[in-house]
C-alpha positions as CSV (number, residue, x, y, z in Angstrom):
1,M,153.5,106.0,5.6
2,S,150.0,107.8,6.8
3,L,147.9,106.5,9.5
4,T,144.4,105.4,8.5
5,K,141.5,106.1,10.7
6,Q,141.7,102.1,11.5
7,T,145.1,102.3,12.1
8,F,144.9,105.1,14.8
9,D,141.6,103.3,16.6
10,D,143.7,100.1,16.7
11,M,146.6,102.3,18.5
12,N,143.9,103.8,21.0
13,E,142.7,100.5,21.9
14,R,146.0,99.0,22.7
15,F,147.2,102.1,25.0
16,P,145.5,102.5,28.3
17,T,143.7,106.1,28.8
18,D,144.7,108.0,32.0
19,D,141.4,106.9,33.5
20,E,142.5,103.3,33.0
21,H,146.0,104.2,34.2
22,K,144.5,105.5,37.5
23,E,142.2,102.5,37.8
24,I,145.7,100.3,37.3
25,R,147.5,102.5,39.9
26,K,144.4,102.0,42.2
27,I,144.2,98.2,41.7
28,R,148.2,97.7,42.5
29,T,147.7,99.9,45.5
30,T,144.7,98.4,46.8
31,D,146.8,94.7,46.0
32,E,149.6,96.0,48.1
33,L,147.6,97.2,50.9
34,K,146.0,93.9,51.4
35,R,148.8,92.0,50.7
36,R,150.5,94.1,53.8
37,V,147.4,93.2,56.0
38,I,147.8,89.5,55.2
39,E,151.5,89.6,56.6
40,V,150.6,91.9,59.5
41,K,147.7,89.6,60.5
42,K,150.0,86.9,61.1
43,K,151.6,88.6,63.9
44,L,148.6,89.9,65.5
45,P,146.2,88.2,68.1
46,T,142.6,87.3,67.2
47,G,140.4,89.8,68.5
48,I,142.4,92.7,67.5
49,V,139.5,95.3,67.1
50,P,139.2,96.0,70.7
51,I,142.8,96.7,71.3
52,F,142.9,98.6,68.0
53,I,139.9,101.2,69.3
54,S,141.7,101.2,72.6
55,K,144.9,102.7,71.1
56,Y,143.0,104.5,68.8
57,P,139.6,106.0,70.0
58,K,139.0,108.2,66.6
59,F,137.8,104.6,65.4
60,D,135.5,103.9,68.7
61,N,132.1,104.2,66.5
62,D,129.8,101.9,64.3
63,K,131.6,103.0,61.3
64,G,135.0,102.8,62.7
65,R,134.8,99.5,63.7
66,K,133.2,98.3,60.8
67,K,136.0,100.0,58.6
68,I,138.5,98.3,60.8
69,T,136.6,94.6,60.5
70,N,136.4,95.1,56.9
71,V,140.0,95.9,56.3
72,I,141.2,92.9,58.9
73,Q,138.8,90.9,56.6
74,L,140.4,92.3,53.2
75,R,136.9,93.6,51.9
76,I,138.5,97.2,51.5
77,A,142.0,98.6,51.7
78,D,142.8,101.6,53.7
79,V,146.2,103.2,53.8
80,E,145.6,104.7,57.5
81,I,144.0,101.3,59.2
82,T,146.8,99.4,57.6
83,S,149.8,101.5,58.9
84,K,148.1,101.6,62.1
85,L,147.8,97.7,62.1
86,E,151.3,97.5,61.4
87,S,152.2,99.6,64.2
88,L,150.3,97.8,66.5
89,A,151.9,94.6,65.3
90,K,155.6,96.1,65.9
91,L,154.1,96.8,69.5
92,L,152.5,93.7,70.4
93,S,155.4,91.4,68.8
94,P,157.9,89.9,71.5
95,E,160.9,91.2,69.5
96,S,159.8,94.8,70.7
97,K,159.6,93.8,74.5
98,K,163.2,92.9,74.7
């Protein structure tokens, strides 16, 4: 059985390209990071941005503050800020003070 051009084209339409695979992985990663931020927000007090900046002065500029706020409000996903928020939540949690 030989493949016709139409069958080959149909097969190509069914299987994602490398770029599509990268995009799918990016979406999954973004969703995972946002899910982690949602979970960590439950453990953090309101007004966490000044606390975050005092702990991590690298973000003490307009761009850094905007990025932190955007991550907290789930507008963007950032691995570094998410992990730092998680570490702050651990430091501020009552269990860690025992």
